[in-house]
C-alpha positions in Angstrom: 49.5 277.6 126.7 46.0 276.5 127.2 44.1 277.7 130.3 42.7 274.8 132.6 39.7 276.1 133.7 38.3 276.8 129.4 38.6 272.3 129.3 36.2 272.5 132.5 34.6 275.3 131.2 33.7 273.1 127.9 32.6 270.1 129.4 29.6 271.1 131.3 27.4 272.1 127.9 27.9 268.3 126.9 27.1 267.3 131.0 24.3 269.2 130.5 23.2 267.8 126.9 23.8 264.3 128.4 21.3 265.4 131.3 18.7 266.8 128.7 18.7 264.0 126.4 18.0 261.8 129.2 15.4 263.8 130.3 13.8 263.6 127.5 13.9 260.1 127.2 12.7 259.8 130.6 9.6 262.0 130.2 9.1 260.3 126.5 9.0 256.8 128.7 6.3 258.2 130.8 4.3 259.1 128.5 3.9 256.4 126.7 3.4 254.3 130.2 0.7 256.9 130.7 -1.0 256.2 127.7 -0.6 252.4 127.8 -2.1 253.0 131.2 -5.0 254.5 130.3 -5.8 252.3 127.6 -6.0 249.3 130.0 -7.8 251.0 132.4 -10.8 252.1 129.0 -10.7 248.2 128.1 -11.4 247.2 131.7 -14.0 249.8 132.1 -15.9 248.4 128.6 -15.5 245.0 129.7 -17.7 245.6 132.9 -20.1 247.3 131.4 -20.6 244.3 128.9 -21.0 242.0 131.8 -22.4 244.2 133.3 -25.3 244.5 130.7 -25.2 241.0 130.4 -25.7 240.3 134.3 -29.1 242.5 134.1 -30.1 240.8 131.0 -30.0 237.2 132.3 -31.9 238.8 135.5 -34.5 239.7 133.8 -34.8 236.8 131.9 -34.2 234.5 135.6 -37.8 236.6 136.2 -39.5 236.5 133.5 -39.2 232.9 133.9 -40.1 232.5 137.3 -43.3 234.3 136.6 -44.1 231.7 134.0 -43.3 228.8 136.3 -45.3 230.3 139.0 -48.2 231.0 136.7 -48.1 227.1 135.1 -47.8 226.1 138.9 -51.1 228.4 139.5 -52.8 226.9 136.2 -52.5 223.4 137.1 -53.0 223.4 140.4 -55.0 226.9 141.5 -56.4 225.6 144.8 -55.7 222.7 146.9 -57.1 221.3 150.4 -55.7 220.0 153.7 -56.4 216.6 152.9 -54.2 216.4 149.7 -51.0 217.7 152.2 -51.2 214.6 155.2 -49.5 216.9 158.6 -46.3 214.4 157.7 -46.1 215.5 154.6 -46.3 219.1 155.5 -43.4 218.3 158.5 -41.2 216.7 155.7 -41.8 220.0 153.7 -40.4 222.4 156.3 -37.9 220.5 157.3 -36.2 220.5 153.6 -37.1 224.1 153.2 -34.9 225.0 156.6 -38.3 225.9 158.8 -37.7 224.3 162.2 -41.2 223.0 163.3 -42.9 222.9 166.5 -44.2 219.7 167.0 
């Protein structure tokens, strides 16, 4: 006759083997997910760096264009007298620039 306790004792190694396999799959899944997350973060960082470089380049070009525009404006009209801008025109210009006039 077989001992009933021995059948129960032989089930434990099978249970531990099953839990061991499940834990190995969970650990592998977490490792894959971690690698995927790291890759996504690196990609986002690289994209951000490219956008930052493009933005800085655009800003420098814009500032240079403004300098050139101001230079042309100065060369075309290095000085002007009050007669060139009647009072109505200056008030209208101030209105469009958002400056309140006190007349």
